[in-house]
C-alpha positions as CSV (number, residue, x, y, z in Angstrom):
1,M,-51.1,161.7,16.8
2,K,-52.4,163.0,20.1
3,S,-50.9,162.0,23.4
4,I,-53.0,160.2,26.0
5,E,-53.1,163.3,28.1
6,E,-54.5,165.4,25.3
7,R,-57.1,162.7,24.5
8,L,-58.0,162.4,28.2
9,N,-58.5,166.2,28.5
10,E,-60.8,166.1,25.4
11,Y,-62.8,163.2,27.0
12,K,-63.2,165.2,30.2
13,E,-64.5,168.2,28.3
14,R,-66.9,166.0,26.3
15,A,-68.1,164.3,29.5
16,A,-68.8,167.7,31.0
17,S,-70.9,168.8,28.0
18,V,-72.7,165.4,27.9
19,S,-73.5,165.7,31.6
20,R,-75.2,169.0,31.1
21,E,-77.4,167.5,28.4
22,S,-78.0,163.9,29.5
23,G,-78.1,163.9,33.3
24,E,-76.3,162.4,36.2
25,E,-76.3,158.8,35.0
26,A,-74.5,159.6,31.8
27,Q,-72.1,161.8,33.7
28,A,-71.3,159.1,36.2
29,F,-70.6,156.6,33.4
30,A,-68.4,159.1,31.5
31,L,-66.4,159.8,34.7
32,E,-66.0,156.1,35.4
33,L,-64.6,155.7,31.8
34,I,-62.3,158.6,32.3
35,G,-61.1,157.1,35.6
36,E,-60.4,153.8,33.9
37,I,-58.4,155.6,31.1
38,E,-56.3,157.4,33.7
39,R,-55.6,154.2,35.6
40,L,-54.6,152.4,32.4
41,A,-52.5,155.3,31.2
42,G,-50.6,155.2,34.5
43,E,-50.2,151.4,34.3
44,N,-49.0,151.7,30.7
45,K,-46.4,154.3,31.8
46,R,-45.1,152.0,34.6
47,L,-45.0,149.0,32.3
48,R,-43.0,150.9,29.6
49,K,-40.6,152.1,32.3
50,A,-40.1,148.5,33.6
51,L,-39.6,147.2,30.1
52,A,-37.0,149.9,29.3
53,Q,-35.2,149.1,32.5
54,S,-35.3,145.3,31.7
55,A,-33.9,145.9,28.3
56,D,-31.1,148.0,29.7
57,R,-30.2,145.3,32.2
58,R,-30.1,142.6,29.4
59,Y,-27.8,144.8,27.3
60,E,-25.5,145.4,30.3
61,S,-25.3,141.7,31.1
62,T,-24.6,140.8,27.5
63,K,-21.9,143.4,27.4
64,L,-20.4,142.1,30.6
65,R,-20.6,138.5,29.4
66,D,-18.8,139.5,26.2
67,A,-16.1,141.3,28.1
68,L,-15.5,138.3,30.3
69,R,-15.2,136.0,27.3
70,E,-12.3,138.1,25.9
């Protein structure tokens, strides 16, 4: 499976070829979609990081709680 960065690069290349064939309106639309993909990819990365940190904190608190019970 391709990473989001690889797919994004492919989309950029396709948008460039479409813009040569279709005109400025199609190019603007393609660039808008690419911008949205980039924004969502960044948000996804931030959310994954926050989720991983949250999971780590829950594990640590459980581990601490278990140690205190002993």
